[in-house]
N, C-alpha and C positions, 0 to 999 in steps of 0.2 A: 424809930428805924423801920429804915424800908425794905421790905422785900423783893426777892426778885422772883420772875414766875421762870420754871422750869421748863424748857422747850423739848419736845418730845417728837416722836413720829405719830401721828395720826393713823390710825389702824386702818382704815383704808388705806392711806399710801403704803404703809407698811405691805401690808398683802400685794398691792401693784407693785412694789420695789422687787417683792419676791417672786412675783409671777416673771417678772422683766429677767432676773438673774437665771433664775431656772430655766427659762428660752434660751437664753444665750449659753449656759452650761450644756443643755441638750443638743442646741445648734453647731456648739464644738464638738461635741464628743459625735452626732452624726455627723461632720463633715473627716474627722478624725477616721470615723469607720469607711465612709466612703474613700477616701483617701488611702485608706489601708487595703482595702477590697481592690483598689486600681491599682495600687502599687502590686498588690500579691497577682493578680490578673494578669501583668506584664511579667511578673517574674516568670509566672505560670507556661505562658504563652511562649519565653523561652528554653522550656523543658521539652525533650523528646517526648514525654508521654503527652503532652498537651496535643501534639500533631494526631497524634492515635485518637485521641478521645474527640478532636474534632473530625477527623475522617470516620470513624463510628457513626458521629452523629449526622452527618452528610449523607452517609450509607444509609439509616435510619429513615431521613427524611425524602429520602429518593434525590439528592442537590449534586446531581452526578457531573454541575457543569465544574462546580471548584474543584471536586476531583480530578477530573482531566485536563482541565488546566494547571492542576500542580503537576499530575504526571509528566507532563511535557516539558516541566524545568526540573524534576527530578530524573526521568529515565526519556531522553531522547528517542522518540518513536515515530513511525508514521501513519498512524491507523486512526480512522477516521474516530468523531466522536459518537457518532451514531454505534459504531463498530464495538470503540472502548465502552461505553454506558452499557451494550446489551452482554457484555463478558462478564461486568462488575457485578451486573444483575442476576447471572449464571452462576455466579460464586457462590453468593449470597442466598439464595433461592432456598427456601426452606428451612434457614439459619435463625435461631434465635439471638439477636446480637447482644440482647442485657446479657447473657450466657459467658461472652466471649472474654478469655484474659489473651493478655500477651506472655510471650518472652522473649528475650533479647538472644538473638543466635550468637551460637559459641564461637562462631569463626568470624563474623562480620559484624562489627558493633551497630552498621547501618542496617540491619536486616533484625525484622521482629517477626516471630511467628503469633499467629492468632489463631489460638484453640477454642474447641467447644467441648471441654472434658479433654479425653486424648486424642481427640481427633484434628487434628490438624485444617484449618479452614482456608488461609490464606497467608502468605509473606507479604510483610508490608517492607517497606525500603525510607528511610526517612532524611533528609538533608535539612542545613541549617541555610537558611536564604539571607541573603547580604542585608537584610534588615535584622537578621539574629533569631528571627522566626522560624520554629520548624515544620517542617512540610511533610506529609504522607502521602507516599501513593503505593497501589496495588503493583506486586512484581509477578508477573506471570509468563510462562513461554508459548506465543502461538507458533503454528503449526506451520503458517505458508512463509515462502521466499518466493524473491525474483529476482534476476537480472534484469536493468535497464542499459542498454548500448545507444552512445549517443554521439555524433560529430561533437568534435572537439569546439568549445563556446557555445553549446547549446545548454542549455538550464532546463528545469522542468519541475512540477510538485508533484506529490503525493496525495490524493484525498485533503487538496487542498492546503497542505503544510511544505515549505520550501524544504528541498533535498540539498544538503551542503554536501563540501568535497569529502567531509568523513566517510560518505556511504563510496568513494570511489577505492576500486579494490585492482585497478588495471589503467594506464594509460596506452595509448598509439597502439592497440591490440586489436588483430584480423576481427574484423567482425563474426561474429559466433556463425552464421549462414552461410560462411564462405570456409569456413574450416575444412569442408572435405576438398579443398584445392590442394594439389600437387606442388604449386609453385603459388603461395602467397601473399607474394608479393605485387600481386596485379588487385589483391581484395582491398575495398577498403579499411579504412583502420578508424577505431570510435575510443572512445571511453567509456567503462563498464564500471558501474555503479551495482553494488549487490546491497538488497532490500531483504533484512532478515526481521523475524518476529511479526510478523505481519497476520493480523485475524483475518483477512479474508484478501480476496484478490483487488489489488490496488486500481484505483484510481487514477490515471495518468493523463496528468494537461501540461503542452509544452508553452514554456513562458516566450521564445521566439515566434513571431507572425511566421506564418507559411511552412510551418511543419507540424507531423503528425505522428503519432503513435500507432504500431502494428505489432502485433504478437505474434510471437511465432506458433505455429501448429501443432509443433512436437515437443515444446516445452513452456515453462515459466517464465522465458525470455522477451522481452519486449524492446523491438526496433524502433527507433525514432530518426526519419529522416523527411526531406524535403518533400513536401506536396506535388503532383505535378498531375495535371490534365491533358497534357501532351497525346493526343488522337493516334498520333505516330507509334509512339511509345504501348499504348495499349493495345495498339493493332499486331504489335510486335509479341505482345507476352500473349495474345488469344492465339494468333500463328503457331506459336511454340508451344503451347498448350495442346490443341490439337493434334500435332505433331508428333507429342508424346503420348496421345489415348491411342493415334493410329496403329501403334508398333504390338501391342497385345492383342490387337484384334486380326493383325495380318494385313491390315489395311496400310500399312507403311513400312517402311523399311528400317533397320538399323544404322543405316547410311545415313538416311534423312536427318535422325535425332545426331548422329556423330556433326553433321554441319553445321548443326546450332549449337552446340554441345561444347564445353571445354572438356576435350579426353579425358585430359590428368585431372580425373576429380573420382570421388566417391558415386558420385550420380550416374556415372558414364558407366563405372564399372560394377556398378548392380546392374543397370538396365543390359549390358551387352552379354548376362549370362543367364537373360530370363529367359526363361521356355514358352514361345507362343505357339508352338507346335499342337498344342492339344485344342486350339482356340477352332472350333467349326467355321466351314466353307460359309458364306453367308452372298447376298445377292446385292442388299443393301445396306451402307452405312452414311448416315446423316448427320450433323453439327446443329443446334439449336439454340438460341438466349445465350449467345456468347456474353459475358460482361465480367468487364472488369472493376471487382467492387472495392478495390485500393490499391493503390500505387506510389512507393514513397523511393526518394533516392537518400542514400547513406554517403554519398560522394557523388561528383559529375557523371563518371563512368560505371556506375553501379544502379540497379533499381530493384525492388522486389514486387510482387505485383500477386493480387489474391485474384485467381481467376476461376470463374465457373463456367458449366454450359451442360447441356444435356446429347446424348450421344444415344442416336436410336441405330442398332442392327437387326436386320430381318432376313429372314431365308424361309421362302415358302408360307408356312401358317405359323412359322415359330419366329418369335420378335423378343427382343429386350431393349430398354430403355435404361442408359445410366446418366444420372445424375452426378456430375463431377466437380469437386472442387481441387485446385491446387495451389502451393505456395510457391513460387519460382523465384529466384534470384538470377540477376543476370549482371553480366562485367561487358563492358563495350571494350572488345580485341579489337583493336587497329578498325574502328569503325563499324564492327558489326558486334552486335548485341547475342552473346553465347552464354549458355547455360550454365551458372556455377555452382546453385544449391538447387534442390528438389524436393518439397514433401507434398503427402498426398491429405486432406482434409475434406471428404463428401460432405462432411456435415455444413460445410460454408454454403453449399447449395442450398436454399430453401424446400426444394423438392425431396430431398432425403429424408426418409422417414426418422423419426427421434422416439426410439423405443424407452 
């Protein structure tokens, strides 16, 4: 009677197989965990709270680039990255970020308040991107606002950012520097942009070649116009400035000013009521250092000039030198340049003391 040997697994081989099976199980489990984590991360990224967590992480690590880029997507603004970063630093200076809690606004679902205890530190706005990911940005109200007036068809940037038509508040309106004219039909027409929520004074650059920016010396209005180096226009501006300076010192007449001024204007109404009788008689009056700092034209029949000069007055042993700066707006009336707007800013003159 024959016997068959029972075949079995050798101990060493059995251990090897067990190890292999165990590795497969562990690998499968690890892959499942990784897949679950990846899936959870993707789901978490689609939750509003994930944006707040990422935002606070960026603030904590001083990663302001991501915050600034998201802010441009969430709330269209024209602040520079440097200004924006500094504002974020100011908001969270001295704040323990680990202690912050957030609470959704009761009137606006897109807004969340960040609180340190009972103290509100900041307001965060959330939006959902086109990819389904939530983005967060700080909401703050800056103090500065400006007006920019440009000829039709001219475009510009603020702090390196394109200014869209969304900022336009008026079209085909009289330029601000000529609002004092009784007849505004002769004044240049402009497109007016209103820039708000600015952290600091804007840096404005013009896209169109041959154009420049000039700030109104009396307000936060900026004028854009075609640059000019026409020596004849500069001479006209300097002569007009000196004519205006002579009247308060009684070295010139009101009639001389009227000859170069649109008399139906706020400027002429002001100067014709000026009392110059108080000014003492003198034997010497002399101009020097006359210069046109800048000159732009809002259209072919208008120009704005920033003019500076020194004006020396002497009588015997007594003398006085004035360091003068004028911003003068002109209109070409039947071939003659006449003053349509006038403002004084002696600080344009570098000799004026800055206290």
